[in-house]
C-alpha positions in Angstrom: 29.3 47.5 12.0 28.9 44.4 9.6 25.7 43.7 7.4 22.9 42.6 9.6 21.9 39.6 7.7 25.5 38.2 8.7 25.2 38.9 12.2 21.7 36.9 12.2 23.7 34.0 10.2 26.3 34.2 13.0 24.1 33.8 15.6 22.2 31.1 14.2 25.5 29.1 13.1 26.5 29.5 17.1 23.2 28.2 18.2 23.5 25.2 16.0 27.0 24.5 17.4 25.6 24.8 20.8 22.9 22.1 20.2 25.1 20.1 18.1 25.8 17.5 21.2 22.0 17.0 21.6 21.1 16.8 17.9 23.6 13.8 17.5 21.8 12.1 20.4 18.5 12.7 18.8 19.6 12.0 15.3 20.9 8.4 16.8 17.8 7.7 18.5 15.8 8.5 15.5 17.7 6.1 13.3 17.4 3.5 15.8 13.6 4.0 16.1 12.7 3.9 12.5 15.0 0.9 12.1 13.1 -1.0 14.8 9.7 0.3 13.1 10.7 -1.6 9.8 12.5 -4.7 11.3 9.1 -5.4 13.6 7.1 -5.3 10.3 9.6 -7.3 8.4 9.9 -4.6 5.7 12.9 -4.4 3.7 15.1 -1.6 3.4 18.5 -0.7 2.1 19.9 1.6 5.0 18.8 4.5 7.5 20.9 7.5 7.8 20.7 10.8 9.2 22.6 14.1 9.2 22.6 17.4 11.2 22.1 20.6 9.5 25.7 21.8 8.5 26.8 25.5 8.9 27.6 25.8 5.1 24.1 24.5 4.4 22.3 26.9 7.2 24.2 29.9 5.8 23.1 29.3 2.3 19.7 28.7 3.4 19.1 31.7 5.4 20.2 33.7 2.4 18.1 31.8 -0.2 14.9 31.9 1.8 15.4 35.5 3.3 14.7 34.3 6.8 15.8 37.4 8.2 12.8 39.2 7.2 10.8 36.4 8.9 12.7 35.6 12.1 13.7 38.8 14.5 15.9 36.6 16.4 18.0 33.4 15.4 16.5 31.4 18.3 13.1 31.4 16.6 14.7 30.4 13.3 16.4 27.3 15.0 13.7 26.5 16.7 11.0 26.6 13.7 13.7 24.9 11.3 12.0 22.0 9.8 15.2 20.2 8.7 17.8 20.6 11.6 17.9 17.1 11.7 17.4 15.0 8.4 16.7 11.4 8.3 16.5 9.3 5.1 15.2 5.9 4.8 16.6 4.5 1.5 15.2 1.4 -0.3 15.8 -0.5 -3.1 12.8 0.4 -5.5 10.3 3.6 -6.3 7.4 1.2 -5.4 8.9 0.6 -2.1 8.8 4.3 -1.0 5.0 4.3 -1.0 5.0 0.7 1.0 7.3 2.3 3.7 5.0 5.3 3.9 1.8 3.1 4.2 3.4 1.1 6.9 4.7 4.5 9.2 0.8 5.6 8.7 -0.3 2.6 10.3 2.0 2.9 13.1 1.7 6.6 13.8 -1.7 6.1 14.1 -2.7 8.5 17.3 -3.1 12.2 17.2 -4.1 15.3 19.2 -4.4 17.7 16.8 -5.2 15.8 13.5 -1.8 17.4 12.2 0.9 15.3 14.1 0.6 11.5 14.7 2.4 9.1 17.0 2.4 6.1 18.2 1.0 5.1 22.0 4.2 3.0 22.9 6.5 6.4 22.1 4.8 9.6 22.3 8.1 11.6 21.9 8.2 10.9 18.1 5.3 12.7 16.0 5.2 12.9 12.4 3.1 15.4 10.4 0.9 13.1 8.5 -1.9 15.5 7.7 0.1 16.6 4.3 -0.7 14.7 1.1 2.4 12.6 0.1 4.2 12.5 -1.9 4.7 15.9 -2.0 5.5 17.7 -5.1 9.0 19.5 -5.5 9.8 22.9 -7.3 11.1 20.9 -10.2 7.8 19.1 -10.5 8.9 15.8 -9.6 7.5 13.9 -6.4 9.0 13.1 -3.0 8.2 11.4 0.3 9.3 14.2 2.6 7.9 14.4 6.1 8.1 16.7 9.1 8.6 15.4 12.4 9.4 16.7 16.0 11.3 14.5 18.6 10.6 15.7 22.3 13.8 15.3 24.1 14.4 16.7 27.7 11.0 18.7 27.5 12.1 20.3 24.2 10.7 19.8 20.8 13.5 19.3 18.1 12.4 19.5 14.4 13.6 16.7 11.6 12.7 16.0 8.1 12.1 12.5 6.8 12.7 11.5 3.3 12.0 8.0 1.8 14.0 7.4 -1.2 14.6 4.3 -3.6 18.1 3.9 -5.1 17.3 5.7 -8.0 15.7 8.8 -6.4 18.6 9.0 -4.2 21.2 8.9 -7.1 18.9 11.5 -9.2 18.7 14.2 -6.2 22.4 13.9 -5.4 22.9 15.1 -9.0 20.3 17.5 -9.3 21.3 18.9 -6.0 24.6 19.6 -7.0 24.1 20.6 -10.6 21.0 22.9 -10.6 19.8 23.0 -7.1 22.9 24.8 -5.2 24.9 25.5 -8.1 25.4 29.4 -8.3 27.5 29.3 -11.5 25.9 31.3 -14.6 25.1 28.5 -16.8 24.3 28.8 -20.3 21.2 27.4 -22.0 19.9 26.5 -18.4 16.4 25.4 -19.4 18.0 23.0 -22.0 20.0 21.5 -18.9 16.8 21.3 -16.8 15.2 19.5 -19.5 18.1 17.2 -19.8 18.0 16.5 -16.3 14.2 15.5 -16.5 15.0 13.4 -19.3 17.4 11.6 -16.9 14.8 11.4 -14.3 12.4 9.6 -16.6 15.1 7.3 -17.9 16.2 6.2 -14.1 12.4 5.7 -13.3 12.3 3.2 -16.5 15.5 1.5 -15.2 13.8 1.2 -11.8 11.0 -0.4 -13.3 13.0 -2.7 -15.1 15.2 -3.9 -12.3 12.2 -4.4 -10.2 10.9 -6.8 -12.9 14.4 -8.6 -12.7 14.2 -8.5 -8.9 10.5 -10.1 -8.8 11.5 -12.7 -11.1 15.0 -13.9 -10.6 16.0 -13.0 -6.7 17.0 -16.1 -5.5 15.9 -15.7 -2.2 12.5 -14.9 -3.4 12.2 -17.9 -5.5 13.2 -20.2 -2.4 10.4 -18.8 -0.6 7.2 -21.1 -0.3 5.0 -18.4 -1.2 6.7 -17.8 -4.3 6.8 -21.4 -5.3 3.0 -21.6 -4.7 2.5 -18.5 -7.0 4.4 -20.3 -9.7 2.7 -23.3 -9.3 -0.7 -21.7 -9.2 0.0 -20.1 -12.8 0.8 -23.8 -14.2 -2.5 -25.2 -12.7 -4.5 -22.2 -14.0 -2.9 -22.8 -17.4 -4.1 -26.2 -17.2 -7.5 -25.5 -16.1 -7.4 -22.9 -19.2 -6.5 -25.5 -21.9 -8.9 -28.2 -20.2 -11.9 -25.9 -20.4 -11.1 -24.4 -23.5 -11.3 -27.6 -25.5 -14.6 -28.4 -23.5 -16.1 -24.9 -24.2 -15.2 -25.1 -28.2 -17.0 -28.4 -28.5 -20.1 -27.0 -26.7 -20.3 -23.3 -28.3 -18.3 -23.4 -30.9 -16.0 -20.9 -30.0 -13.7 -19.8 -26.8 -14.0 -16.5 -25.0 -10.8 -15.0 -22.7 -11.1 -16.7 -19.3 -7.6 -16.8 -18.1 -8.3 -14.7 -15.0 -11.1 -16.6 -13.9 -9.1 -19.8 -14.2 -6.2 -17.9 -12.1 -8.7 -16.7 -9.2 -10.1 -20.1 -8.7 -6.9 -22.3 -9.0 -5.6 -19.6 -6.6 -8.7 -20.2 -4.3 -8.8 -23.9 -4.5 -4.7 -24.4 -4.0 -4.7 -21.7 -1.0 -7.6 -23.2 0.8 -5.7 -26.5 1.6 -3.0 -27.5 4.1 0.0 -26.0 2.2 2.5 -27.4 4.6 5.7 -28.0 2.9 5.5 -31.9 3.7 2.0 -31.8 2.0 3.1 -29.0 -0.6 3.7 -31.6 -3.8 0.6 -34.1 -2.8 -1.6 -31.3 -3.2 -0.1 -30.1 -6.5 -0.3 -33.4 -8.0 -4.1 -33.9 -6.4 -5.0 -30.7 -8.4 -3.3 -31.9 -11.8 -5.1 -35.3 -11.4 -8.4 -33.5 -10.8 -8.1 -31.4 -14.1 -7.2 -34.3 -16.0 -10.2 -35.7 -14.7 -12.3 -32.8 -16.1 -10.6 -33.0 -19.1 -12.4 -36.5 -19.7 -16.1 -35.1 -18.9 -18.6 -33.6 -21.2 -19.3 -30.5 -19.9 -22.2 -28.3 -21.5 -21.6 -24.3 -21.1 -25.1 -23.4 -22.6 -27.1 -25.1 -19.8 -28.3 -23.3 -16.6 -26.4 -23.9 -13.0 -28.5 -25.6 -10.6 -28.3 -26.1 -6.9 -29.0 -29.4 -4.7 -31.0 -27.0 -2.3 -30.8 -23.1 -1.5 -27.6 -21.6 -0.2 -27.8 -20.5 3.5 -25.6 -17.7 5.0 -25.6 -16.1 8.3 -24.7 -12.4 7.9 -26.0 -9.8 5.6 -22.8 -9.2 3.4 -22.8 -12.9 2.2 -26.8 -12.7 1.9 -26.8 -9.9 -0.4 -23.5 -11.0 -2.2 -24.7 -14.5 -2.8 -28.2 -13.3 -3.9 -26.7 -10.9 -6.3 -24.6 -13.6 -7.9 -27.7 -16.0 -7.8 -29.4 -13.2 -10.0 -26.5 -13.2 -12.4 -25.7 -16.7 -12.5 -28.0 -18.0 -15.2 -28.4 -14.7 -16.9 -24.7 -13.7 -18.0 -22.1 -15.8 -19.6 -19.2 -14.4 -17.9 -21.0 -15.1 -14.2 -22.3 -18.6 -15.4 -18.5 -19.7 -16.7 -16.7 -18.7 -13.7 -18.8 -20.6 -11.3 -19.1 -23.5 -13.8 -15.4 -23.7 -13.7 -15.3 -23.3 -9.7 -18.1 -25.9 -9.4 -16.2 -28.5 -11.7 -13.0 -27.9 -9.5 -14.4 -27.8 -6.1 -14.7 -30.9 -4.3 -18.4 -30.5 -2.9 -21.7 -30.1 -4.3 -22.7 -26.9 -6.0 -24.7 -25.3 -2.8 -21.6 -26.0 -0.8 -19.0 -25.0 -3.0 -20.9 -21.7 -3.5 -21.3 -21.0 0.2 -17.7 -21.4 0.7 -16.4 -19.4 -1.8 -18.8 -16.3 -0.8 -17.3 -16.5 2.5 -13.8 -16.5 1.0 -14.7 -13.1 -0.6 -15.5 -11.8 2.8 -12.5 -12.7 4.4 -10.5 -11.2 1.4 -12.1 -7.9 1.7 -11.6 -7.4 5.0 -8.7 -8.8 6.7 -8.5 -10.0 10.5 -5.9 -7.4 11.3 -8.2 -4.5 10.1 -10.8 -5.8 12.2 -8.4 -6.1 15.1 -7.4 -2.4 14.3 -10.8 -1.1 14.8 -11.9 -3.2 17.7 -8.8 -2.4 19.7 -9.7 1.5 19.2 -13.6 1.4 19.6 -14.2 -1.7 21.5 -17.6 -3.3 21.2 -18.8 -0.2 19.2 -15.9 -1.1 16.7 -18.6 -4.1 15.4 -21.0 -1.4 14.3 -18.0 0.3 11.7 -16.9 -3.2 10.6 -20.7 -3.4 9.6 -20.9 -0.3 7.9 -17.8 -1.2 6.0 -19.1 -4.7 5.0 -22.3 -2.9 4.0 -20.6 -0.4 2.0 -18.5 -3.1 0.1 -21.4 -5.3 -0.8 -23.4 -2.5 -2.0 -20.5 -1.4 -4.3 -19.7 -4.8 -5.6 -23.5 -5.1 -6.4 -23.4 -1.7 -8.1 -20.4 -2.2 -10.1 -22.2 -5.4 -11.4 -19.3 -7.6 -12.7 -17.8 -11.0 -12.7 -14.3 -8.8 -12.4 -15.0 -8.2 -8.9 -14.6 -11.7 -8.3 -11.1 -11.8 -9.2 -8.3 -12.5 -6.5 -6.4 -9.3 -7.6 -9.1 -6.9 -7.6 -10.1 -8.4 -3.9 -6.8 -7.6 -2.9 -7.5 -4.1 -4.3 -10.3 -3.7 -2.2 -8.5 -5.0 0.8 -6.1 -2.6 0.7 -8.5 0.4 0.2 -10.6 -0.8 3.3 -7.3 -1.3 5.2 -6.4 2.3 4.1 -10.0 3.7 5.3 -9.8 2.0 8.5 -6.4 3.5 9.3 -7.8 6.9 8.4 -10.8 6.4 10.5 -9.0 5.4 13.5 -6.5 8.4 13.0 -9.2 10.8 12.6 -11.3 9.6 15.3 -10.9 9.2 19.0 -14.5 7.9 19.9 -17.2 6.1 18.1 -19.4 9.2 18.3 -16.7 11.1 16.3 -16.8 8.3 13.9 -20.8 8.8 13.7 -20.6 12.6 12.8 -18.2 11.8 9.9 -19.1 8.3 8.9 -21.1 9.2 5.6 -17.9 10.9 4.4 -15.6 7.9 5.3 -18.1 5.4 3.6 -18.7 7.5 0.6 -14.7 8.1 0.0 -14.7 4.1 0.4 -17.2 3.6 -1.9 -16.1 6.0 -4.7 -12.6 4.5 -4.4 -13.6 0.9 -4.8 -15.8 1.9 -8.1 -12.5 3.6 -9.5 -11.0 0.1 -9.6 -13.3 -1.0 -12.2 -13.8 2.2 -14.5 
């Protein structure tokens, strides 16, 4: 009679071999499915690959994890093995890992048990999104590793999804072969692990450098209209800063740092116009001409800002934010400076320009896509959830009480947190009544995260 553990291994391998034709079909379908999701959302990726657990890998895993103590039969092991099929999405940069994960969380937004999530168009594929990602490995580094199930011919087959950037693919292959599966006795193995950790840190630094180069010099990106707009916005912001710096020095005798307000205001002014390709350059030259006119004007930075008549708003969010800014406008210099520049650049009177900008803020912090996400799930009652979220955002902006809440990149951060919160609400709540039971928790978390932006 042979060793019982090896009999267990042989039985497991036999079962794996019997299932192989089905596993091949499932792995191909998983590849196609994730490709369709990423391409539909225009998310860049390098490759999607899959593999079936090999005999040698299964044998080593059974011994290493002492599965014979946990499972009485080989069938139970094969049924529960989380990485029977492995699917890997490869992307360019480390930050792309998070983008792809967030995209998948939005796509797999339905659940029956708050553990595994699926999309209404394909309930056969589920991802375990209840766990925090990225997860921490034994070596201390993080990885996006998500368990999943594929229901094929009424049988659930487990798979493991990994999202890896190029440097993390490179790193994991090296570590897997040198440390993780190396049974050779290594002298000074702690030294080797320290060296591997150092290599990992260097690879992360290289990833950041490559990302910077890619963003700045990628040919395709530079040809894109949005990228060209961003470059021109920077030029316009620089011209605006120079023009108002000279006026500020003449008025108060010194210059404060106001580059960020200029960038935000020029982005707002430039983007709310019709930026079709055929009008693109006309709009740019109009903005430059406007700034040249400002450079010829006398601007007094110590005077209060006056409105021709009281601004009017039709909703609670705009009224609260508008009144808060009105209270700060002629009290604190940063607020006064921001809106003085805005009113000089914008074409209407102060009241109309103010009303337009407050409406712009409302649109920036909560996108139409997020609203539709809520309304599609909760129908008419979704309007109450949207109102709660707007109320949370306005109260938090007032509590933070900083002109930095107006900056475009901070509005983008708020928008992102709101989008994440809405996705979470839609995953966790099947009905409006369920939302009501948990809404204080949702709103409290959102408020806390927004405040952290400004700490």
